[in-house]
N, C-alpha and C positions, 0 to 999 in steps of 0.2 A: 655933440659928440656921441658916438656909439661904440660898443665893443662886443665881441663874441669870444667865448672861451670854450674849448672842448677837450676833455681828457681822452687819451688813446689807450685802449686795451683790446687787441684784436688778433685775428689769425689771417695770414695771407699764404697762398700756395707757394709763392716764390721765396718768401722771407721768414716764414714761421710765425711764432708768437711775437707781437710787437707791443710796445708801450711808449708813452710819451704824452705830448700835448700840442695843441695848436691854438693860437690866439691872434686876434686882430683888433686894432683900435683905430678909429677913424676920427679925424678932426680934433685931436688932442690939443693942439696949439692954435686951433681956430684958423688954420691956413688951408683947410680942405685936404690935408695930407693923411696918409695912413701908414701904419706899421703892421706887418704880417710876419709872425714868427712861428716856426714849427721845429720841434725837437723830437727825434724819433730814434729808438733803438729796437733791435729784434733779436730773437733767440738764435737765428742763423748768422748773426754778425753784421747785419746791415746797420749803418749809422747815417742818418740824414739830418742835417741841421741847416735850416734855411731862414734867411731874414730878407724881407722885401720892403723897401721904402718907396712909396709912390706919392708924387705931388703933381697935380691933384690925384686923389684916389681914383682907381680905375673905374669904379662904378659911378662916382660923382661926375666924371668927365664924359661918360657915355652919352651920346646924342647931344653934345654941346660943341660950341666953337671955343677954342682956347689957343693962346699965342704959343705957349710952350708947356711941355710936361717933362718930368724927370722921374725915371725909375732906376733904382739901384738894388740889385739882387746879389747877395752873397750866399753861396751854397757849398757845403762840404758833404760828400756822400762816399760810402764805402760798402762794397758787397764782398764778404768773405768768400761766397760761392756765386760767382757770376757764370753765365752760360754762353758757350760758343759751339755752334753746330756746323760751321762752314759757310760757304757762300752759295746762293742760288735757291730756287724754289723747290728743288728735289732732294734737299738734304734729309738725312734720316734722323729721327729723334734719338736713335741709338748712338749716333756719332757725336756724343756730348763730351766736351772737355770743360772742366771747372778751372777757374782762376780767381784771383782777388783783383777787384777793380776799385781804384781810389781816385776820386775826382775832386778838384778844388776849382771853383769858378766864381768870377766876379763879372757881372754884366752891368753896363751903364748905357741907358737908353734915353735919347732925347726925342721928343715927338711934338707934332703940331696938329691940331684939329682945324683943318681949313674950312670945313662946314660940318653940320651935325652928322654927316654920314662918311666923310672922307678924312682919313688920318694917314700921315706919313711919319715914319720913325727911322732914326739912325741909331745903330747899336754897335758897341765894341765889347767883345767878350775876352777876358783874360782867363785862360783855361789851362790847367795842368792835369794830365791823366796818367796813371800808372797801372800797368798790368804786371802782376807778380804772383808767386806761389802757384805757377801753372801745374796742373795735375800731370804727372809723368806717365809714360807708357799709354797714352791715349792719342787720338787723332788731333792734329793741328797744334801739337806742342810747339813746334818750331815757329809757326806763324804767330802765336801769342807771345812767345819769348822775344821775338824780334820787335814786337810792338813796344815793349819795355816801358819807359817813362818819357813823356814828351810835354814840353810847354808849347801849346798850340793855340795862340790867340787868333781870332778872326773878326771881320767886320760884317755887318748886315744892314740891308735896306729893306724896310717893310712898308708896303702900301696896303691899306685896308679900307674897303668899302663896307659899311656896316649900318644896316637899318634896324637891327634887333633892338628890343626895348630894354635889355639888361645884359651886362657882362657876366653877372652871377647867376641869374635865374631867367635866361632868355625864353620867351614864350611866343614871340611874333617877329618876323623879319628874316632877312638874309645877312650873311657875313661872308665876304670874299676877301681872302688875304693872299697877297703875293709877296713871298720873302726870298731874297737872294743873299747868299753868304759867300765870302771870298777870303782866302788865306794865301799868304806868300810872303816873301821877303819884304815887299813894299808895305805889308801890313804888320810887320814886326814878327813874322813867323818864319824861323829859319829851319823848321823841321818838316814843313808840309807846304804844298802848293796845290790848291784845289778850288773849285767853285761848286756851288750847290744851290738849287732853287726848289721852292715848294709852292704849290698851288693848293689852296684849301677853301672849299666852298661848303657852307653850312646853311641849312634852311630850318626855320622854326615856324610851326603852324599850330595855333590853338584850335583844338577840335570842338570842345564844349567845356564850359567851366573855366576857371582861372588857371588851374594847374594840370590840365589835361592837354599835353603837347606832343605833337609828332615832330621829332628832330631827325634830320638826315644830313649826312656829311660824305663828301668825296674828296680825297686828297691824293695828289701825285707829287712825288719827290724824285729828283735826279741829281746825281753828283758826277763830277768829272775832273780831270786834271792829271798832272804827271805824278803827284805824290799825295794820295788820299790816306790819312790815318785810318786804321781799322775801326776806331771808335767814332769816326765821323761818317761812316757809311750808313745809308738808310736801313732801318730795321723794323720788323714787325714782331709782335708777340708780347703778352702781358696786358697791362691795363692803363698805361700812361697815355697822355692826351694824343700824341701823334703816332702811336704804335699799337693801338688797341685791337688786339685779337685775343679776346678774353677767355678762350678755351685752349690757349697754347702757352708754353713757357715763355718767360722773359727772353727777348731777343732771339726768338725761334728761327726767324728768317732774316737774312742780311745779304745785300748786294748793292750795286750802284744806283738802282732805281727801284721804286715801289709804287703800288696803287693800294689805297685803303678805302673801303666803303663801310660806313656804319649807319644803322638805323635804330632809333629808340622811340618807344611810346612811353611817355612819362605821365603818371596819373596820381591823383590825390587819394590817400587812404584815410587819414584822420589827423586833423589839426596840422602840425608841422611835418607829419610823416607822409611820405609818398613812396610810390613804387615805379618800376619800369620793366619792360621786356625789350630785348634787343637782339639784333643780328649783326655780326661783323664778318667781313670778307676781305681778303687781300692777297697780293702776290708780289714777288720781287723779280728783278731781271738785271743782267749785266750791261745791256745797252738797248736802245730803242728798236734795233732790228731783231731782238730775241725776246720779245714779250709774248708769253703764252698764257692767255686768259683761262685756258682749260686747266691750268695748274693752280687755280685760286684755292687758298685755304679758307675755311669758313667755320663759324660757330654760332650758337644761339644761347640765350640765357635770360636771367631775370635779376632784379636787384631792388634795393630799398634806398630811399633818400630821406635825409633829415634836414629840413630847411631852417637855417639861421639867418640873421639879418645880413651878415657879411660873408658867409660862405655856405657851401652845401657839404654835408657829410654823406659819403657814398659807400655802399656795400653792393658787390656784384658777385654772381655765380655764373660762370660761362661753361658751356658743355660743348666739347668738340671731339673729333675722332681720336685725338691723342690723350684725352682725359678731361678732368674737370678743374677749372680755376676758381679760387675763392679770393676775393680782393676787397680791401678796405682802403679808402683814400678820401681826399677832399676835392670838391668841385666836380661838375659834370665832366665826363670824358670829352665832350665837345659841346 
């Protein structure tokens, strides 16, 4: 059995002063299972409560063969001030509308490790999202008010080829993930009909020493269909795993397709403390025929990492043409 516990007291550009805690316990019942809990509040009104149960634990099943895995994730999140700038790569940072975003989601995932490198997973997500308190007399008010509240479940198929040595602290190998999502009446969704896929390629290379790693990632995402909810469109901006442009505001760019490129050099400083320097770049588009790579948004920055047995504590500062982002979270961005 192992466990890790970390208190939270931090500042983030998007959410203000935050406080809470994160803890994880592995193999409590000697079944190779894990429980991961995070409780977080912030001065700008964000509320995030997440519980993840995994059997076997994600790290314990890395590079192994297993008949079945089960992951159950329950999450509640609320942003009193969420950001919407419109659609496309040419939106202005001045065309900002605030609104409240509240999400409740339950994900159930069944997986199988066919060999040490190849995993297939089926996932069903029960999802309810509400947009309200839209700031009046600003752009896009009608668009956000029409979004309203929707129960929008969807199903996913995930295929992953992964030779990396760890899910928590990857230092060597590659990870290629193909994910497809689908929603419609046949999947229990009466409010939306869409498809979406994501290609995610990551490479990890140890340069010298145990914790000096060059990490690279390229991600492409595309959505289509007759009725795509606004909250299901691909987005860029902020510091989350699949949207990381760490010098831009949360959800700064949004459209039906996106490209995201990330590069990090991670290095050791002292004992459990490490650092990194990074570059992020990305763009969005309405369809394949209107991709303009000359409209890429980019930023650079640096950060710190504190390595625990069961997760990584992350601090980043991103510098871009629209300002500076300061972020605190858990886990590597990729």
